[in-house]
Backbone as JSON, one array per atom type, in Angstrom:
{
  "sequence": "MKKMWIFAVGIGFTLPALAQDVKIASFDPTHLHLSGSYCSFERKPREIVLASDWAGKFWMKVDGKMLELVSHQSDDLVGRQLAGKRWDVVLSSPGLTIELRLLELGRGEDSAAYKGYIELKQHGSRTRISITGGCGT",
  "N": [[19.97, 94.82, 82.95], [19.39, 93.77, 79.75], [16.77, 91.97, 78.25], [16.73, 89.45, 75.8], [14.86, 88.18, 73.18], [14.38, 85.26, 71.42], [13.08, 84.13, 68.5], [11.95, 81.34, 66.79], [11.38, 80.52, 63.54], [9.65, 78.34, 61.6], [10.83, 76.98, 58.67], [9.81, 75.61, 55.72], [11.1, 72.57, 54.68], [12.47, 69.6, 53.26], [14.06, 66.65, 54.25], [16.59, 64.87, 52.48], [15.87, 61.67, 51.06], [16.98, 58.78, 52.73], [19.83, 56.99, 51.6], [19.3, 53.98, 49.99], [20.27, 50.56, 50.34], [21.71, 48.86, 47.63], [20.09, 46.27, 45.99], [21.1, 43.11, 45.25], [20.5, 40.37, 43.28], [20.53, 36.81, 42.82], [20.96, 34.83, 39.82], [20.29, 32.62, 37.04], [22.76, 31.82, 34.87], [22.47, 30.27, 32.57], [20.16, 31.03, 31.33], [20.92, 33.18, 29.86], [21.86, 32.34, 27.5], [24.57, 31.99, 26.69], [27.24, 31.25, 24.57], [29.96, 29.01, 24.19], [32.94, 29.91, 25.96], [32.56, 31.4, 29.18], [32.28, 33.58, 32.05], [31.46, 33.22, 35.5], [30.34, 34.41, 38.65], [29.96, 34.13, 42.15], [28.33, 34.94, 45.29], [27.71, 33.31, 47.35], [27.82, 29.73, 47.61], [26.39, 28.41, 44.69], [24.92, 30.72, 44.15], [24.81, 32.77, 41.92], [25.86, 35.97, 40.94], [26.99, 37.56, 39.04], [27.8, 37.5, 35.61], [29.77, 36.99, 32.67], [30.69, 37.38, 29.24], [33.18, 36.66, 26.73], [33.27, 38.85, 25.16], [33.23, 41.25, 26.39], [30.84, 41.87, 27.67], [28.71, 42.1, 30.51], [26.53, 40.75, 33.01], [24.13, 41.43, 35.51], [21.78, 41.14, 38.18], [20.1, 43.68, 39.47], [18.41, 45.44, 41.91], [16.04, 44.13, 41.2], [16.04, 44.17, 38.43], [17.33, 42.87, 35.41], [20.44, 43.61, 34.31], [22.39, 44.5, 31.52], [25.65, 45.11, 31.01], [28.43, 46.86, 29.63], [31.88, 46.55, 29.23], [34.3, 49.03, 28.8], [36.95, 48.76, 28.41], [40.01, 48.2, 26.71], [40.95, 45.29, 24.81], [43.65, 44.83, 24.98], [44.41, 46.07, 27.42], [42.93, 44.52, 29.25], [44.13, 42.04, 28.74], [46.77, 42.54, 29.68], [46.22, 42.95, 32.4], [45.2, 40.42, 33.13], [47.45, 38.86, 32.68], [48.98, 39.72, 34.77], [47.71, 38.55, 36.82], [45.46, 39.84, 37.82], [42.21, 41.37, 37.63], [40.55, 44.07, 36.89], [37.74, 46.02, 36.51], [35.63, 48.65, 35.48], [32.28, 49.31, 35.29], [29.29, 50.8, 33.99], [25.98, 52.15, 34.2], [23.09, 54.22, 33.63], [23.05, 56.14, 36.53], [24.28, 54.17, 38.06], [27.26, 52.66, 39.12], [29.63, 50.14, 38.74], [32.24, 48.46, 40.21], [34.57, 46.04, 39.58], [36.79, 43.93, 41.11], [39.26, 41.65, 40.94], [41.32, 38.83, 41.83], [43.48, 36.46, 40.55], [43.31, 33.05, 41.35], [44.14, 30.58, 40.44], [45.01, 28.67, 37.5], [43.87, 26.71, 34.81], [44.05, 24.54, 31.92], [41.98, 25.43, 30.19], [40.68, 27.26, 31.82], [40.15, 29.55, 34.59], [40.4, 30.55, 37.99], [38.97, 32.85, 40.31], [38.95, 35.34, 42.96], [37.47, 37.99, 44.8], [35.9, 41.16, 44.79], [32.78, 42.92, 44.22], [31.78, 46.21, 43.86], [29.07, 48.26, 44.17], [27.79, 51.39, 43.28], [25.28, 53.62, 43.85], [23.13, 56.3, 43.71], [24.35, 57.64, 45.94], [24.7, 55.54, 47.68], [26.57, 52.7, 48.71], [27.38, 49.38, 47.99], [29.1, 46.54, 48.8], [30.21, 43.38, 47.87], [31.7, 40.25, 48.52], [33.11, 37.97, 46.2], [33.49, 34.83, 44.48], [34.67, 32.75, 41.85], [34.89, 31.86, 38.37], [36.29, 31.48, 35.05], [35.76, 29.77, 32.02], [35.54, 26.96, 29.72]],
  "CA": [[20.27, 93.83, 81.95], [18.37, 93.76, 78.72], [16.36, 90.63, 77.85], [16.63, 89.22, 74.36], [13.96, 87.1, 72.83], [14.71, 84.59, 70.16], [11.93, 83.45, 67.91], [12.28, 80.4, 65.71], [10.34, 80.44, 62.53], [9.83, 77.12, 60.83], [10.92, 77.11, 57.23], [9.5, 74.29, 55.16], [12.09, 71.87, 53.87], [12.43, 68.15, 53.45], [15.35, 65.98, 54.26], [16.67, 63.92, 51.39], [15.63, 60.28, 51.45], [18.21, 58.06, 53.04], [20.26, 56.1, 50.53], [18.93, 52.58, 50.18], [21.24, 49.61, 49.84], [21.42, 48.27, 46.33], [19.73, 44.86, 46.16], [21.69, 42.26, 44.22], [19.84, 39.06, 43.31], [21.18, 35.77, 42.03], [20.26, 34.45, 38.6], [20.81, 31.44, 36.35], [23.38, 32.29, 33.63], [22.08, 29.49, 31.39], [19.09, 31.77, 30.67], [21.52, 34.2, 29.02], [22.21, 31.67, 26.23], [25.96, 32.26, 26.35], [27.85, 30.12, 23.88], [31.4, 28.94, 24.39], [33.47, 30.24, 27.28], [32.03, 32.55, 29.9], [32.67, 33.68, 33.45], [30.37, 33.41, 36.46], [30.84, 34.7, 39.99], [28.91, 33.95, 43.16], [28.62, 35.43, 46.63], [27.59, 32.09, 48.16], [27.73, 28.6, 46.67], [25.2, 28.31, 43.83], [24.19, 31.99, 44.13], [25.54, 33.56, 40.92], [25.42, 37.37, 40.91], [27.63, 38.24, 37.91], [28.26, 36.64, 34.52], [30.41, 37.76, 31.61], [31.18, 36.63, 28.09], [34.51, 37.11, 26.36], [33.14, 40.03, 24.28], [33.18, 42.45, 27.23], [29.52, 42.11, 28.24], [28.49, 41.6, 31.86], [25.13, 40.73, 33.42], [23.82, 41.4, 36.94], [20.39, 41.44, 38.53], [20.21, 44.74, 40.46], [17.1, 46.03, 42.26], [14.97, 43.42, 40.49], [16.16, 44.3, 36.98], [18.5, 42.24, 34.81], [21.2, 44.64, 33.61], [23.49, 44.13, 30.63], [26.64, 46.17, 31.09], [29.54, 46.66, 28.7], [33.17, 47.07, 29.64], [34.88, 49.87, 27.76], [38.39, 48.57, 28.43], [40.55, 47.56, 25.52], [41.4, 43.9, 24.98], [45.05, 44.9, 25.37], [44.47, 46.35, 28.85], [42.45, 43.32, 29.95], [45.19, 41.03, 28.6], [47.87, 42.88, 30.6], [45.75, 42.7, 33.76], [45.11, 38.97, 33.35], [48.82, 38.34, 32.76], [49.44, 40.08, 36.11], [46.84, 37.82, 37.75], [44.43, 40.74, 38.34], [41.19, 41.75, 36.66], [39.84, 45.23, 37.42], [36.86, 46.56, 35.48], [34.59, 49.58, 35.92], [31.11, 49.27, 34.4], [28.3, 51.76, 34.44], [24.71, 52.37, 33.52], [22.59, 55.46, 34.23], [22.86, 56.16, 37.98], [24.9, 53.02, 38.72], [28.64, 52.34, 38.77], [30.04, 48.85, 39.29], [33.67, 48.19, 40.17], [34.89, 44.63, 39.74], [38.2, 43.77, 41.46], [39.51, 40.22, 41.1], [42.67, 38.3, 41.9], [43.49, 35.08, 40.05], [43.73, 32.04, 42.32], [44.77, 29.48, 39.75], [44.68, 28.59, 36.08], [43.95, 25.41, 34.17], [44.27, 24.65, 30.48], [40.91, 26.24, 29.61], [39.89, 27.87, 32.89], [40.85, 30.33, 35.6], [39.59, 30.79, 39.18], [39.19, 34.18, 40.85], [38.23, 35.82, 44.13], [37.57, 39.44, 44.88], [34.65, 41.81, 45.2], [32.05, 43.84, 43.37], [31.25, 47.34, 44.61], [28.06, 49.0, 43.42], [27.53, 52.74, 43.79], [24.04, 54.1, 43.26], [22.43, 57.34, 44.46], [25.0, 57.89, 47.22], [24.8, 54.31, 48.46], [27.58, 51.74, 48.25], [27.21, 48.0, 48.42], [30.25, 45.73, 48.4], [30.06, 41.96, 48.19], [32.81, 39.37, 48.14], [32.71, 36.97, 45.22], [34.43, 33.85, 43.96], [34.16, 32.16, 40.61], [35.89, 31.63, 37.37], [36.0, 31.52, 33.62], [36.18, 28.54, 31.35], [34.68, 26.41, 28.67]],
  "C": [[19.08, 93.74, 81.0], [18.05, 92.32, 78.34], [16.27, 90.56, 76.34], [15.72, 88.03, 74.13], [14.38, 86.53, 71.49], [13.47, 83.85, 69.7], [12.42, 82.55, 66.8], [11.1, 80.32, 64.77], [10.62, 79.19, 61.71], [9.83, 77.42, 59.34], [10.7, 75.71, 56.66], [10.64, 73.73, 54.33], [11.93, 70.38, 54.14], [13.85, 67.62, 53.46], [15.41, 65.02, 53.08], [16.43, 62.5, 51.91], [16.97, 59.62, 51.73], [18.54, 57.11, 51.9], [19.91, 54.66, 50.89], [20.06, 51.69, 49.68], [20.76, 49.07, 48.5], [21.14, 46.78, 46.57], [20.24, 44.06, 44.97], [21.07, 40.88, 44.36], [20.63, 38.07, 42.46], [20.33, 35.45, 40.81], [20.94, 33.23, 38.0], [21.41, 31.88, 35.02], [23.01, 31.47, 32.39], [20.94, 30.17, 30.65], [19.62, 32.87, 29.77], [21.9, 33.66, 27.65], [23.61, 32.04, 25.76], [26.53, 31.03, 25.66], [29.36, 30.16, 24.1], [31.8, 29.27, 25.82], [32.76, 31.44, 27.87], [32.5, 32.49, 31.34], [31.42, 33.8, 34.31], [30.97, 33.53, 37.86], [29.68, 34.65, 40.98], [29.34, 34.53, 44.49], [28.51, 34.32, 47.65], [27.55, 30.93, 47.16], [26.36, 28.56, 45.98], [24.33, 29.57, 43.86], [24.95, 32.97, 43.22], [24.97, 34.97, 40.85], [26.04, 38.16, 39.76], [28.05, 37.21, 36.89], [28.85, 37.54, 33.45], [30.76, 36.83, 30.45], [32.57, 37.17, 27.75], [34.46, 38.31, 25.41], [32.99, 41.31, 25.09], [31.81, 42.78, 27.78], [29.41, 41.44, 29.61], [27.0, 41.67, 32.17], [25.04, 40.64, 34.94], [22.34, 41.69, 37.11], [20.44, 42.4, 39.72], [18.83, 45.37, 40.66], [15.97, 45.44, 41.42], [15.05, 43.49, 38.98], [17.43, 43.62, 36.5], [19.2, 43.3, 33.97], [22.25, 44.0, 32.72], [24.42, 45.32, 30.58], [27.79, 45.84, 30.15], [30.79, 47.29, 29.29], [33.73, 47.89, 28.48], [36.4, 49.78, 27.76], [38.83, 47.86, 27.15], [40.96, 46.12, 25.83], [42.85, 43.87, 25.45], [45.2, 45.14, 26.87], [44.01, 45.14, 29.66], [43.5, 42.23, 29.89], [46.36, 41.29, 29.54], [47.47, 42.62, 32.05], [45.75, 41.2, 34.05], [46.5, 38.35, 33.43], [49.41, 38.64, 34.14], [48.59, 39.47, 37.21], [45.83, 38.72, 38.45], [43.43, 41.0, 37.22], [40.36, 42.84, 37.32], [39.04, 45.87, 36.29], [35.89, 47.54, 36.14], [33.51, 49.57, 34.85], [30.13, 50.32, 34.88], [27.04, 51.7, 33.59], [24.14, 53.63, 34.17], [22.34, 55.33, 35.74], [23.55, 55.04, 38.74], [26.31, 52.84, 38.2], [29.0, 51.04, 39.47], [31.54, 48.71, 39.11], [33.88, 46.72, 40.47], [36.39, 44.53, 39.98], [38.45, 42.3, 41.77], [40.99, 39.9, 41.13], [42.6, 36.84, 41.45], [44.03, 34.14, 41.12], [44.48, 30.89, 41.67], [44.28, 29.43, 38.32], [44.85, 27.15, 35.61], [44.18, 25.61, 32.68], [43.25, 25.57, 29.81], [40.08, 26.95, 30.67], [40.79, 28.7, 33.8], [39.88, 30.57, 36.76], [39.97, 32.14, 39.78], [38.47, 34.36, 42.19], [38.41, 37.33, 44.17], [36.26, 40.03, 45.36], [34.05, 42.63, 44.06], [31.59, 44.96, 44.29], [30.31, 48.1, 43.7], [27.84, 50.34, 44.09], [26.3, 53.27, 43.06], [23.39, 55.11, 44.2], [23.04, 57.56, 45.85], [25.16, 56.68, 48.11], [25.87, 53.41, 47.85], [27.25, 50.37, 48.83], [28.41, 47.22, 47.9], [29.99, 44.29, 48.81], [31.3, 41.21, 47.72], [32.29, 38.3, 47.18], [33.84, 36.0, 44.94], [33.85, 33.3, 42.68], [35.28, 31.95, 39.62], [35.36, 31.72, 35.97], [36.46, 30.21, 33.02], [35.19, 28.09, 30.31], [33.75, 25.38, 29.23]]
}
């Protein structure tokens, strides 16, 4: 019987860094100086993590940076979604995608309440948080 020898030669390589969870911080939307109606959403009471105006701009504090994101959906599409009691928006910035999925809970004369989630995707990592909130004057 013939013996076989196996030699392992180390080849230098590095493993990719493990994906880090995206850190979402709360903020005070009054510092945004929004005028008129706006929307704000929180993950816990008094912990606002997303705000939006009616011009399609959104704000979030992600990984310590305040981000201003713009929705590229048409007003017509948003109007159809809201009439169906849903609000789905995809926002992005370099290296970050944010999906907002909301269901309307109720509507007043100048307000609407929602619940749903935000999912952030960044560098192979996903973070999903449940949110509640609303829009109004």
